[in-house]
C-alpha positions in Angstrom: 0.1 0.0 0.0 1.3 3.5 -1.1 0.3 6.2 1.2 -0.7 9.3 -0.7 1.2 12.5 -0.2 0.0 15.1 2.5 -1.8 18.0 1.2 1.1 20.3 1.9 3.4 18.0 -0.2 0.9 17.9 -2.9 0.4 21.8 -2.9 4.1 22.0 -3.1 4.4 19.6 -6.0 1.5 21.5 -8.0 3.4 24.7 -7.6 6.5 23.5 -8.8 7.4 23.5 -12.6 4.8 23.8 -15.5 2.2 21.1 -16.2 1.2 20.1 -19.8 -2.4 20.1 -18.7 -4.2 21.4 -15.7 -7.7 19.8 -15.2 -10.2 22.0 -13.2 -12.9 19.8 -12.0 -12.8 16.2 -10.4 -16.1 14.8 -11.7 -16.5 12.1 -14.1 -15.4 14.1 -17.1 -12.5 15.7 -15.5 -11.2 12.6 -13.9 -11.4 10.6 -17.1 -9.5 13.1 -19.1 -6.9 13.3 -16.3 -6.6 9.4 -16.4 -6.3 9.3 -20.2 -3.8 12.3 -20.3 -1.5 10.6 -17.8 -1.6 7.4 -19.8 -0.6 9.4 -22.8 2.5 10.5 -21.1 1.4 14.1 -20.3 2.4 15.8 -17.0 -1.1 16.5 -15.8 -2.7 17.9 -12.5 -6.4 17.9 -11.4 -7.9 20.0 -8.7 -11.5 20.3 -7.6 -13.1 22.8 -5.1 -14.9 20.0 -3.2 -14.4 16.3 -3.1 -13.7 14.1 -6.2 -17.1 13.3 -7.6 -18.7 15.2 -4.8 -21.4 16.8 -6.8 -23.4 15.4 -9.8 -20.9 12.5 -10.4 -22.0 10.9 -7.2 -25.7 11.7 -7.5 -26.5 9.5 -10.5 -29.0 6.7 -10.9 -26.0 4.2 -10.3 -26.5 2.7 -13.7 -24.2 1.7 -16.5 -26.6 1.1 -19.3 -27.3 1.5 -23.0 -30.2 3.6 -22.6 -33.4 1.8 -23.5 -35.4 5.0 -23.8 -33.0 6.5 -26.6 -34.6 3.6 -28.7 -37.9 6.0 -28.6 -36.2 8.6 -30.3 -34.6 6.3 -33.0 -31.0 6.9 -31.8 -29.9 3.3 -32.4 -26.3 4.4 -33.0 -26.1 6.0 -29.4 -27.5 2.8 -27.8 -24.9 0.7 -29.6 -22.1 3.0 -28.6 -23.4 2.8 -25.0 -23.5 -0.9 -25.0 -20.0 -1.1 -26.4 -18.7 0.9 -23.4 -21.0 -1.0 -20.9 -19.5 -4.1 -22.0 -16.0 -2.9 -21.7 -16.6 -1.7 -18.2 -18.3 -4.8 -17.0 -15.9 -7.3 -18.7 -12.6 -5.7 -18.8 -12.3 -2.3 -16.9 -14.2 -2.8 -13.7 -16.0 -6.1 -13.3 -15.3 -5.7 -9.5 -17.3 -2.7 -9.5 -20.0 -2.9 -12.2 -22.6 -5.6 -11.6 -25.3 -7.2 -13.9 -28.8 -6.4 -13.2 -32.1 -7.7 -14.7 -34.8 -5.0 -15.5 -38.5 -5.5 -15.7 -40.8 -3.2 -17.5 -44.3 -3.7 -16.5 -47.2 -3.4 -19.0 -50.4 -2.2 -17.3 -53.8 -1.8 -18.7 -54.3 1.6 -20.1 -50.4 2.3 -19.9 -48.3 4.3 -22.5 -46.8 1.0 -24.1 -48.3 -2.1 -25.2 -46.6 -5.6 -24.7 -45.8 -6.1 -28.4 -44.0 -2.7 -28.7 -42.0 -3.2 -25.5 -41.2 -6.7 -26.5 -39.7 -5.4 -29.8 -38.0 -2.7 -28.1 -36.2 -4.9 -25.5 -35.5 -7.3 -28.2 -33.7 -4.8 -30.3 -31.9 -3.4 -27.2 -30.5 -6.8 -26.3 -29.6 -7.5 -30.0 -27.5 -4.2 -29.9 -25.6 -5.4 -27.0 -25.0 -8.7 -29.0 -27.2 -10.5 -26.6 -24.4 -10.3 -24.0 -27.0 -9.9 -21.1 -29.6 -12.4 -22.6 -32.5 -12.2 -24.8 -34.9 -9.2 -24.3 -38.4 -10.8 -24.2 -41.8 -10.5 -22.8 -42.9 -12.5 -19.7 -46.2 -13.1 -18.0 -47.6 -11.0 -15.0 -47.0 -13.8 -12.8 -43.4 -14.4 -13.9 -42.8 -10.6 -13.3 -44.3 -10.7 -9.7 -42.0 -13.7 -9.0 -39.0 -11.4 -9.7 -40.4 -8.4 -7.9 -42.9 -9.3 -5.3 -43.4 -5.6 -4.5 -44.9 -5.0 -8.0 -48.3 -3.8 -8.0 -50.6 -6.6 -9.4 -53.7 -4.5 -10.2 -54.0 -4.2 -14.0 -50.8 -5.9 -14.7 -51.0 -7.7 -18.1 -47.4 -8.6 -18.9 -43.7 -7.4 -18.5 -40.8 -7.1 -20.8 -37.2 -8.0 -19.5 -33.9 -7.0 -20.4 -30.2 -6.7 -18.9 -28.2 -3.8 -17.9 -25.6 -3.2 -15.2 -25.3 -0.9 -11.9 -22.5 0.4 -9.7 -21.7 2.6 -6.9 -20.7 5.8 -8.6 -18.7 7.3 -5.9 -16.5 4.1 -5.6 -15.9 4.0 -9.4 -14.9 7.5 -9.3 -12.3 7.1 -6.4 -10.8 4.1 -8.4 -10.6 6.2 -11.4 -8.7 9.0 -9.6 -6.4 6.2 -8.3 -5.9 5.0 -11.6 -5.0 8.5 -12.8 -2.6 9.0 -9.9 -1.0 5.7 -10.6 -0.5 6.7 -14.3 1.4 9.9 -12.9 -1.1 12.5 -12.3 -1.0 14.8 -9.5 -4.4 15.5 -7.8 -6.0 17.6 -4.9 -9.5 17.8 -3.7 -10.9 20.6 -1.6 -8.8 23.2 -3.8 -10.9 26.0 -5.1 -9.9 28.2 -8.1 -10.0 31.8 -7.1 -8.5 33.1 -10.4 -6.9 32.4 -13.6 -3.2 33.1 -14.5 -2.5 34.6 -17.7 0.5 35.2 -20.1 0.4 37.3 -23.1 -3.5 37.1 -23.1 -3.5 33.2 -22.8 -4.7 31.4 -19.8 -1.6 29.8 -18.3 -2.7 28.2 -15.0 -4.7 29.0 -11.9 -4.6 30.5 -8.5 -6.0 28.2 -5.8 -7.2 28.3 -2.2 -7.0 25.1 0.0 -10.5 25.2 1.6 -9.5 23.2 4.5 -6.8 25.4 5.9 -6.7 28.6 3.7 -3.6 28.0 2.2 -3.2 29.9 -1.3 -1.0 28.4 -4.1 -0.9 28.3 -7.9 -0.4 25.9 -10.7 1.2 26.8 -14.2 0.1 24.9 -17.4 0.5 24.9 -20.9 -3.1 24.2 -21.3 -6.2 24.4 -18.9 -9.3 22.4 -19.1 -12.5 23.7 -17.4 -14.3 20.4 -16.5 -16.3 22.0 -13.6 -19.7 20.6 -14.7 -22.7 22.9 -13.5 -20.1 25.6 -12.8 -18.6 25.5 -16.2 -20.0 29.0 -17.1 -18.8 30.4 -13.8 -15.2 29.5 -14.7 -15.6 30.8 -18.3 -16.4 34.1 -17.1 -13.4 34.2 -15.0 -11.5 34.0 -18.3 -13.9 36.3 -20.3 -16.6 38.4 -18.1 -18.6 38.7 -21.4 -18.9 34.9 -22.1 -22.4 34.0 -23.0 -23.8 31.0 -21.3 -23.1 27.8 -23.0 -25.3 25.2 -20.9 -28.5 24.8 -19.0 -29.0 22.6 -16.1 -31.7 20.0 -15.4 -32.0 18.5 -11.9 -32.4 14.9 -11.2 -33.5 13.8 -7.7 -33.5 10.3 -6.1 -34.6 8.6 -3.0 -33.1 5.7 -1.0 -35.4 3.5 0.9 -35.4 0.5 3.1 -36.3 -2.7 1.4 -38.6 -5.0 3.0 -38.1 -8.0 0.8 -35.5 -9.2 -1.7 -35.9 -8.2 -5.2 -34.4 -10.3 -8.1 -34.8 -7.5 -10.6 -35.0 -3.8 -11.1 -38.1 -1.9 -12.5 -38.3 0.4 -15.3 -41.8 1.8 -15.2 -43.1 3.8 -18.2 -44.8 7.1 -16.8 -45.6 8.6 -20.3 -44.4 8.0 -23.8 -41.0 9.2 -23.1 -40.2 9.3 -19.4 -39.5 6.3 -17.2 -39.2 5.9 -13.3 -36.7 3.6 -11.9 -36.9 1.2 -8.8 -33.5 -0.4 -8.4 -32.2 -2.7 -5.7 -28.9 -1.1 -4.7 -26.8 -1.3 -1.5 -29.3 -3.6 0.2 -31.9 -0.8 -0.2 -34.2 0.5 -3.0 -33.1 3.6 -5.3 -36.0 5.4 -6.8 -36.0 8.2 -9.3 -35.6 10.2 -11.3 -36.8 13.8 -11.9 -36.0 15.9 -15.0 -36.8 19.6 -14.6 -34.9 22.9 -15.4 -32.8 24.4 -12.6 -31.6 27.9 -12.5 -30.4 28.3 -8.8 -26.8 28.0 -7.2 -25.4 24.5 -8.2 -24.2 24.3 -4.8 -27.7 24.5 -3.2 -29.2 21.6 -5.3 -31.2 19.1 -3.1 -34.2 16.9 -3.2 -37.1 18.9 -2.3 -40.5 17.9 -0.7 -42.0 18.2 -4.2 -39.3 16.0 -5.6 -40.0 13.5 -3.0 -43.8 13.5 -3.7 -43.3 13.2 -7.2 -40.9 10.2 -7.2 -43.1 8.3 -4.7 -46.2 9.0 -6.8 -44.3 7.9 -10.1 -42.9 4.8 -8.3 -46.4 4.0 -7.2 -47.4 3.5 -10.8 -46.0 0.0 -10.4 -44.8 -0.6 -6.7 -47.1 -1.4 -3.9 -47.8 1.3 -1.3 -46.1 -0.8 1.6 -42.8 -0.3 -0.1 -43.3 3.6 -0.5 -43.7 4.6 3.1 -42.0 8.0 3.8 -40.7 6.7 7.1 -38.5 4.2 5.0 -36.7 6.8 3.3 -32.9 6.6 4.5 -31.6 9.4 2.2 -32.5 11.8 -0.7 -30.3 13.6 -3.1 -30.0 15.5 -6.4 -27.5 16.2 -9.1 -27.5 18.5 -12.1 -27.4 17.3 -15.6 -25.3 19.7 -17.8 -27.1 20.2 -21.1 -26.5 22.3 -24.3 -28.0 25.6 -24.3 -31.0 26.2 -26.3 -34.9 26.4 -26.4 -37.2 23.6 -25.5 -37.9 21.5 -22.4 -34.7 20.0 -20.6 -36.3 16.6 -20.8 -36.1 16.6 -24.5 -32.5 18.1 -25.0 -29.8 16.0 -26.2 -27.6 14.3 -23.7 -24.3 15.4 -25.4 -20.9 16.8 -24.6 -20.6 20.5 -25.0 -17.1 21.9 -26.0 -16.0 25.5 -26.3 -12.7 27.4 -26.3 -12.5 30.8 -24.8 -10.7 33.9 -25.9 -7.7 33.0 -23.5 -7.4 29.6 -25.0 -9.0 27.7 -22.0 -11.0 24.8 -23.2 -14.3 24.2 -21.5 -16.2 20.8 -21.7 -19.3 19.6 -19.9 -21.9 17.0 -20.2 -21.7 13.2 -20.8 -22.7 10.2 -18.7 -21.2 7.5 -16.6 -21.5 4.7 -19.1 -19.4 6.3 -21.7 -17.2 8.3 -19.3 -13.9 6.6 -20.7 -14.8 7.2 -24.2 -15.7 10.9 -23.5 -12.3 11.2 -21.9 -10.5 9.9 -24.9 -12.5 12.1 -27.3 -11.6 15.2 -25.2 -7.9 14.3 -25.0 -8.0 13.8 -28.8 -9.5 17.3 -29.1 -6.8 18.8 -26.9 -4.0 17.0 -28.9 -5.1 18.7 -32.0 -5.8 22.3 -31.0 -4.2 25.1 -33.2 -0.7 25.3 -32.2 -0.6 22.0 -30.4 -0.1 23.2 -26.9 0.3 19.6 -25.6 3.0 18.9 -28.3 3.0 16.4 -31.1 4.2 13.1 -29.4 1.4 11.6 -27.1 1.8 8.1 -26.3 -1.1 5.7 -27.5 -3.6 4.8 -24.8 -4.2 1.1 -24.0 -7.8 0.2 -25.2 -8.7 -1.6 -21.9 -6.7 -0.4 -19.0 -8.5 -1.7 -15.9 -9.2 0.1 -12.7 -7.3 -0.7 -9.7 -8.5 -3.9 -7.7 -9.5 -5.8 -10.9 -10.7 -9.3 -9.6 -13.7 -11.5 -9.2 -15.7 -10.2 -6.3 -16.8 -13.7 -5.6 -13.2 -15.1 -5.4 -12.1 -12.0 -3.2 -15.0 -12.4 -0.7 -14.5 -16.1 -0.3 -10.6 -15.7 0.3 -11.5 -12.8 2.8 -13.8 -15.2 4.7 -11.6 -18.3 4.6 -8.2 -16.5 5.2 -8.3 -16.9 8.9 -9.0 -19.4 11.5 -12.8 -20.4 11.7 -13.1 -18.6 15.1 -11.7 -15.2 13.8 -13.3 -15.2 10.3 -14.5 -12.0 8.7 -18.4 -11.7 8.8 -19.5 -13.0 5.3 -21.7 -9.9 4.7 -18.6 -7.7 5.4 -16.5 -9.8 3.2 -19.0 -9.5 0.3 -19.3 -5.7 1.1 -15.5 -5.2 0.7 -15.1 -7.4 -2.3 -17.7 -5.6 -4.3 -16.5 -2.1 -3.5 -12.7 -2.5 -3.5 -12.0 -5.6 -5.6 -8.5 -7.1 -4.7 -7.8 -3.9 -2.8 -10.0 -5.4 -0.1 -6.9 -7.5 0.9 -5.1 -4.1 1.8 -8.1 -3.6 4.2 -7.9 -7.1 5.5 -4.1 -6.3 6.3 -5.1 -3.4 8.3 -7.4 -5.4 10.4 -4.8 -8.0 10.9 -2.5 -5.3 12.4 -5.2 -3.6 14.3 -8.2 -5.8 14.9 -10.5 -2.9 16.2 -10.6 -1.9 12.5 -12.6 -4.9 11.6 -15.5 -3.6 13.8 -18.5 -2.2 12.0 -18.9 1.5 12.1 -22.7 1.1 12.6 -24.2 -2.3 13.6 -26.9 -2.1 11.0 -24.5 -1.6 8.1 -21.5 -3.5 6.5 -19.0 -0.7 6.5 -16.0 -1.2 8.9 -13.4 1.1 10.5 -10.8 0.0 8.2 -12.6 1.7 5.4 -12.5 5.1 7.1 -8.7 4.6 7.7 -8.1 3.5 4.3 -10.1 6.4 3.0 -8.1 8.9 5.0 -4.7 7.5 4.0 -5.1 6.2 0.5 -8.2 7.8 -1.0 -7.9 11.6 -0.3 -10.8 11.6 2.2 -10.4 14.9 4.2 -13.9 15.5 5.5 -16.6 13.5 7.2 -18.9 13.6 4.2 -15.9 12.4 2.0 -16.0 9.3 4.4 -19.5 8.6 5.1 -21.2 9.7 1.8 -18.5 8.8 -1.0 -16.0 6.3 0.5 -18.5 4.2 2.6 -22.3 3.6 2.3 -23.1 5.0 5.7 -25.0 8.1 4.5 -27.1 6.4 1.8 -28.2 3.7 4.5 -29.1 6.5 6.8 -26.4 5.5 9.3 -24.3 8.6 9.5 -25.6 9.5 13.1 -24.2 12.5 14.8 -22.2 10.2 17.0 -20.7 8.5 14.1 -19.9 11.7 12.3 -18.0 12.9 15.4 -16.1 9.5 15.7 -15.1 9.8 12.0 -13.9 13.4 12.5 -11.8 12.3 15.3 -10.3 9.6 13.2 -9.6 12.1 10.2 -7.8 14.4 12.6 -5.4 11.8 13.6 -7.0 10.4 16.7 -7.2 6.9 17.7 -9.4 4.2 16.3 -13.0 4.8 17.8 -13.9 2.3 20.6 -17.2 0.4 19.8 
């Protein structure tokens, strides 16, 4: 295990010399470009004003999918591209983090789609994935109820079935940051850009402030990439106060709820001709969503409102029994902002495409994209940077390997088995904890196991009702750039989504982050 540099050491390294590329923004897009640029041999730095994937990138629907609804608009090529990336992530890049999941689309009497149409749709969908997840088909109402007992039976005529994948987006983001650093990138979270450096009218770096202790420092770079997501126009106006808006925002809210019985599949419920509602078994809970409405407020203030909660529960109720939709079962609600191209029309019908622009100071701004294709978008953006006029990145970039895996690549089943059998029977790891570590870290789980062997107290659960253990908090602090309580409880573990980040636990995590001892149970 290589311990990451301290924040002071990282600030010093960032301030030294000139980087080929400075990426501002550590969401999925910025992180992917950083990873690709480091693989290409560039000296690259990445900073974020909050935590890595601290905003929209950890507020997704947790899906790695082809986009069944895109078939409605005839975008077959996009679905095929999405499937190609999905198969790469699930098969070669991150099979330890991306898991297959069956989806059921219920067909109700009077609903927006009939069984024949949906059956044809899911067959085409599975064909575009080369039937890698089985054959999309129509099943009976009873077969659908067997897969999802919480399905509302009244008026249920049949259901369509297809395959996709899911993930924990926060964990995939952290692993991608780690992959970028392993390839040579220098990264720092909680480092806010307070100004841009200029040389001869060209943006040549950034002035930053460490939001944790107020230290000010700067980074020089031959090229600066603005990948700040919802804040992309804010940074563009730093470069050019007269810059016109380039994007608009759409809010997507979600709920996490306690699950009362096992679900063998997820639900994709048609709400109208184009919109769907998801009900997805995730982290031993149920994830519901999402909304899609224009947002014009401060991106930092986005949240799931009471109206969002009511809408999500109402739309889920089209197909899910009331007993599974009790407000008292909500453990967490969250919202993120989709970055969409500027222009007229409703945000729900806007194209989900990447927006690229170059300012008068030479800073390239890029926004948009989705988790499923984040590696592909990173490659496309890097190719764009490499071919800018004047070739600011030089002419000799190394070729990027087509399928570089994320750290921890391993079979989760094999890792979980070894974690469980690696000790004497009387001292074995709880099998639920072993499964949790294996599916969130892959083979890196063995590093956590070694921490427990050296300090047995780290094997204790942080909260008795969840599988997260104290070794994860220590590992997050020392190896995964976790600097605040939210970094640990919301994005490096699953405590927050399970509703287990109590005031007492937050205090104990804070003590650990400030160098205190392992909290006593």
